[in-house]
C-alpha positions as CSV (number, residue, x, y, z in Angstrom):
1,M,-6.2,8.3,11.9
2,K,-5.9,11.8,13.2
3,Y,-2.8,10.9,15.0
4,L,-1.2,9.5,11.9
5,A,-2.2,12.5,9.9
6,A,-0.6,14.8,12.5
7,Y,2.6,12.7,12.4
8,L,2.7,12.9,8.6
9,L,2.1,16.7,8.7
10,L,5.0,17.1,11.1
11,T,7.3,15.0,9.0
12,A,6.2,16.9,5.9
13,G,7.1,20.1,7.8
14,G,10.6,18.9,8.3
15,K,10.4,17.1,11.6
16,A,12.1,13.7,11.0
17,N,11.0,11.9,14.1
18,P,8.1,13.8,15.8
19,T,7.7,13.3,19.5
20,E,4.5,12.7,21.5
21,A,4.6,16.3,22.6
22,D,4.9,17.5,19.0
23,I,1.7,15.5,18.0
24,K,-0.2,16.7,21.1
25,S,0.8,20.3,20.4
26,L,-0.3,20.1,16.8
27,L,-3.6,18.5,17.6
28,S,-4.4,20.9,20.5
29,S,-3.7,23.9,18.1
30,V,-6.7,22.8,16.1
31,G,-8.9,22.0,19.1
32,V,-8.5,18.2,19.2
33,E,-7.8,16.5,22.5
34,A,-5.2,13.8,22.1
35,E,-5.4,10.5,23.9
36,A,-2.0,9.8,25.4
37,D,-2.1,6.0,24.9
38,R,-2.9,6.3,21.2
39,V,-0.2,8.9,20.6
40,S,2.4,6.8,22.5
41,A,1.4,3.6,20.6
42,L,1.9,5.5,17.3
43,I,5.3,6.8,18.3
44,A,6.4,3.4,19.4
45,A,5.3,1.8,16.1
46,L,7.1,4.4,14.0
47,K,10.1,4.9,16.3
48,E,13.4,5.0,14.3
49,K,11.6,4.4,11.0
50,D,11.8,6.4,7.9
51,I,8.3,7.5,7.0
52,N,9.0,7.2,3.2
53,E,10.0,3.6,3.6
54,V,6.9,2.8,5.7
55,I,4.7,4.4,2.9
56,A,6.5,2.4,0.2
57,E,6.0,-0.9,2.2
58,G,2.3,0.0,2.5
59,K,2.0,0.6,-1.3
60,E,3.6,-2.8,-1.9
61,K,1.1,-4.5,0.4
62,L,-1.9,-2.7,-1.3
63,A,-0.6,-3.7,-4.7
64,S,-1.1,-7.3,-3.9
65,V,-4.7,-6.9,-2.8
66,P,-7.3,-7.9,-5.4
67,T,-9.3,-5.0,-6.5
68,G,-12.6,-6.0,-8.1
69,G,-11.8,-8.0,-11.2
70,A,-15.0,-9.9,-10.8
71,A,-17.0,-6.7,-10.5
72,A,-15.7,-5.6,-13.9
73,A,-16.9,-8.8,-15.5
74,G,-20.3,-8.3,-13.9
75,G,-20.4,-4.8,-15.1
76,A,-19.9,-6.0,-18.7
77,G,-22.9,-8.2,-18.4
78,A,-25.0,-5.4,-17.1
79,A,-23.9,-3.2,-20.0
80,A,-25.0,-5.8,-22.5
81,G,-28.4,-6.0,-20.9
82,A,-28.6,-2.2,-21.0
83,A,-27.9,-2.3,-24.8
84,E,-30.8,-4.7,-25.3
85,E,-33.1,-2.4,-23.4
86,T,-32.2,0.6,-25.5
87,K,-33.0,-1.4,-28.7
88,E,-36.4,-2.2,-27.2
89,E,-37.0,1.4,-26.3
90,A,-36.1,2.5,-29.8
91,K,-38.7,0.2,-31.2
92,E,-41.3,1.6,-28.8
93,E,-40.4,5.1,-29.8
94,E,-40.9,4.3,-33.5
95,K,-44.4,3.0,-32.7
96,E,-45.2,6.2,-30.8
97,E,-44.0,8.4,-33.7
98,S,-46.5,6.6,-36.0
99,D,-49.3,8.3,-34.0
100,E,-48.5,11.6,-35.7
101,D,-49.6,10.1,-39.0
102,M,-53.1,9.9,-37.7
103,G,-53.7,13.6,-38.1
104,F,-53.7,14.7,-34.5
105,G,-50.9,15.7,-32.2
106,L,-50.3,16.9,-28.7
107,F,-50.4,20.6,-29.5
108,D,-53.2,20.7,-32.1
């Protein structure tokens, strides 16, 4: 991930196609030792590609991934259960308030 982040930082800085040396230089400037095989694999995967197009393709792929529709339905059931609990708590509080009518309280 740090190699991709370095690549993206370099492209945001105006470098259209960062080289392996560029990435290694950026990472070493912040004290990170770069693994040559990972950097070269990243460069090979992104060689001659426009980073904006790669990001757009990634967004399209992520848009097709289901994102928890079932969890939302489960959450609604839990909310209904919570509403029932609050009704029960309100009834219990009413019973507790009736203790005040007995003529004694907590601070008497």
